[in-house]
N, C-alpha and C positions, 0 to 999 in steps of 0.2 A: 431497437429494441422495442417491444412492446408496450406500451401502456395500456392504462386503467379507463382511457379516454380517447374519442376517437379523434379529439383535433388535439395536436400536438402544439401547444404554447405557452411560452414560461409563465410566470408568476406576473402579473398585469405591474404590483408595486414592484418594485427593487427592496430587495429585502438590507437588513440591516447593514449587513455585510458589505454589500457594494457601495454603499456611500460612507462609509468610514476612508478616512483618505489613508493609503496604502504608502509604503515606502516607494523611494525611485526603484524603475527598473532596474539600474544599474545592482543598484546596491540590493534590490531581492536578488537577483541573477547568482551574483557574487555570492553572497551567503545560502544560495540553494546549491551553489557546485558545491559550497565548503561542506557543508550538512551533507552533500551525498559523496563525500569523500570520506566524512565522518562516519555514516553509517557503514559504508563497503570495506573499513580498514580491514574488519578478517577476514573479509574475501579479498582484499588485495594481499595480504600476511600469506594468505592459502597459495596464490599464486606465486607469491614474489620466492616463498621455501619450495615449493615444486618445479619452478625453473632454476633454482639456484643446487637443488638437493639430486633432480633428476628422478624424484620420485612421486608417486603420485597419490601419497597421503597428504590428510591434512596435516596442517604444524601444530596445534591441539587436539585432544583427544576428544571424543565427541559430545562429551559431558560439559568438558571446558569449553569449547568452542560453541557450543548453546548457550551457556551463562557470558561470555563475553559478547555474542552479538545481543541480548536481551539488555546486558549495561552501556553497550552501543548506541540501544535504539532510547533508551532510558534519556543518554547524554543529548542527542539530538531533540527532544520531545521537551526536555528542559529547556536547550537552548533557545527553540522557537519562541517557548512560552516568554523567555525574559526577551527575546529579540521585540516581539507584540508588546509587553511590557511597556519598552522603550516608545514607541509610539503615544502611548497613555490613550489607546484605545482600546476598551475593552477584548480581554482574550478572544472569548466566544463570539463578539462580533466580525473581530477580523477575520478569525479562522472557520467562520459559516457555520458554527453552533448554537444563534442566537435564537432560533427558531426549531425546536425540536417537533417532530409530528410523526405519529404514529405511519401516515400514510407514507411518509420517505421511506422511513424504517423498511415497511411493506416493498414497498417498490423496489427498492435495491434488493430487496433478500431475492425475490421474484426474477429480478434480469440481472442478479449472481447464478442464480439455479441454472437460468435456460441458458445464458451464455456458458456455462461450463459445459452443459449437455452436449451445445451444439461443437464448441470449442472440440472436445474429446470425441466427438463421433467423427468430425473433420480428421482429427490426426490419429486417428484410430489406436488411440492411448487409453489404458482401463483405468477406470474411475477412482479404481483404489489403488494407488503406485508408491504411498510412503511408508507404510508399514508390510513387514510377513507376518499373517499371524501365527501366534504360538499358543501352545497351553502351556504352557511351562514359564511362562515369564516370571520373574523374582521380583523382590522389590527395588531393586535395582533398576531392573529394565522399566518395569513401571515408571520407577519417578522420570528419567530420560522420555519417555513417551511421552507424560504430563508434560514435562520441562518444553517439548519440541511441540507439541501442540498450541503450550501459550505463546511461543513465540512465535510460530507461521502462522495461529489463527487469529491471538488479538494482538501479540507487541509489532507486529510487523507492518500488517494494517493500519494501526493506530498510529505510529509513527508514517509509514507513509501517506497517509490522508494527509493529517497535519500539514505535513510539507509541502507536498505537491497540489492538493487540492483544496488547502489550506492557504499556508502561508503563500506559497509562488502563485497561485490563482490570484487571491488577492493583488500580489504585489504586480501583476501584468494586464488584471479584467481593462485598466482603463486608458492602457496605450498601446494595446494590443487587437483589443476586442476579441469578443466570444471565439471565434473561428483562429486568430492567431494566439492566443492562451490555450484553447483546445490542446494545438500541434506541440506547442513549445513542453506541457506539462505532460503530455504523452511521451515527446521524446525524451524528458528528462526520466520520466520515472521507467522508459524503458533500460536507459544506458545506468539505471542505480541497480538491473540485477545482472546487467554486464559484470559491475564493480561486485557482486556477490561474488560471481563467478561462472554463470549460468555462458552456455552457449546461446550464438548469436539467433539459434532458432525458440530461444523461450524469449530472448530480447524482443522477436518479433511479435509474439503473443502477448509480450507484457505490454508493447506498442498498442496493439488492439485492445489490451483491456482498458488500458489506459483512455484511449476513444470512448469506450462505454462509461467509464467511470467519470470524465470528464464533462460527458453529456447528462449525466444524472446529476452533477454540478452546477450547470445551466441550466437544466430543467426545473429543478427543483429549489433554487438559488443557496442553497447550502451543504453543508459536508454528509450531513446525517446516512443521504442514502446511498451516497458512495463509499463509505463507511462499511455500510452493512451489505452491496453488492462485495467489498472487497473482502469481508470477513465471510463471506457464503461460499466465493470462490477458491479462499484458502483452507477453510475450513472442512468444507465435502471429503475430500479425499484423507484430510489426516483426521478426520474426525469419524469416519466411517475406518479406517484402516484402526485403531485406537479400539474401537470395538468390537473389533473382530480380536485383535491381540489379546485383550485385556479376557 
C-alpha cells in the first residue's frame, strides 16, 4: 500500500496501546478462538443445516439471518470489552484507540479504496455485487437492504477489528513481534470468514486483506486506520448497490 510519505517508518514513540500489559499469549489465543466461534455460530449453523438436510437454503430467512449475526457481533464486542476491563487497562488503550487521528482515517480509507480496486481488477469481479438494482423496492426490502448495509459496513468491521487488530494484536505483539503478530492475526482473520461459510477463495482474499489491515495497525500504532480501511473495503459494493437499488 502506498503512503503519503516517501519514507515508511512507524511512529518513533510507542503508542499507549503497545505499552499496556497484555493478557498472556495462551489466554489471548484461547479467547480469540472462542470469540471466532461465537461470531461464526450463524455460519456454522447454516453449514450444519445444509449438510444434514441436503438443501442449499439457509436455516433462517435473510431477515432473521441478519438480525442473528448482528446479535452475535454485539455479543463479541461486549465480551471483548469485559475481558479488557478485567485487565484494568483502559479499553481504548488496549484496543488501539487511545489516539484518534484524522490522518489515520484518511490513510485507511485510501488504502481500502486502492486495495478494493486492485483486488477487483485482478479477480475480474464486479465492483457492485451485493444488490440487484430494482425500481420497485417496497418498505420491507428497503429495511432489509439497510440492515444488510449496517451488518456488512459497520457491525462486521467494528467487531472484527476490535477482535483481531485490537484484542489479539495487543496480546501477541510482545511475544511474537511485528511479523509473527501480523501473520497470526491475518490467518485468524481469514479463518473467521471460513466460519461464516465462505469458500476458500474468499478466505485467501481475506488473508491478503488481513495483511494490509495488520500493516496499517503496525504502521500507525493504532486501530483507527485499519478500521477505516475495513469499512471502505466492505462498504464500497454494499453502499453503491444500495444507492442503485433505492
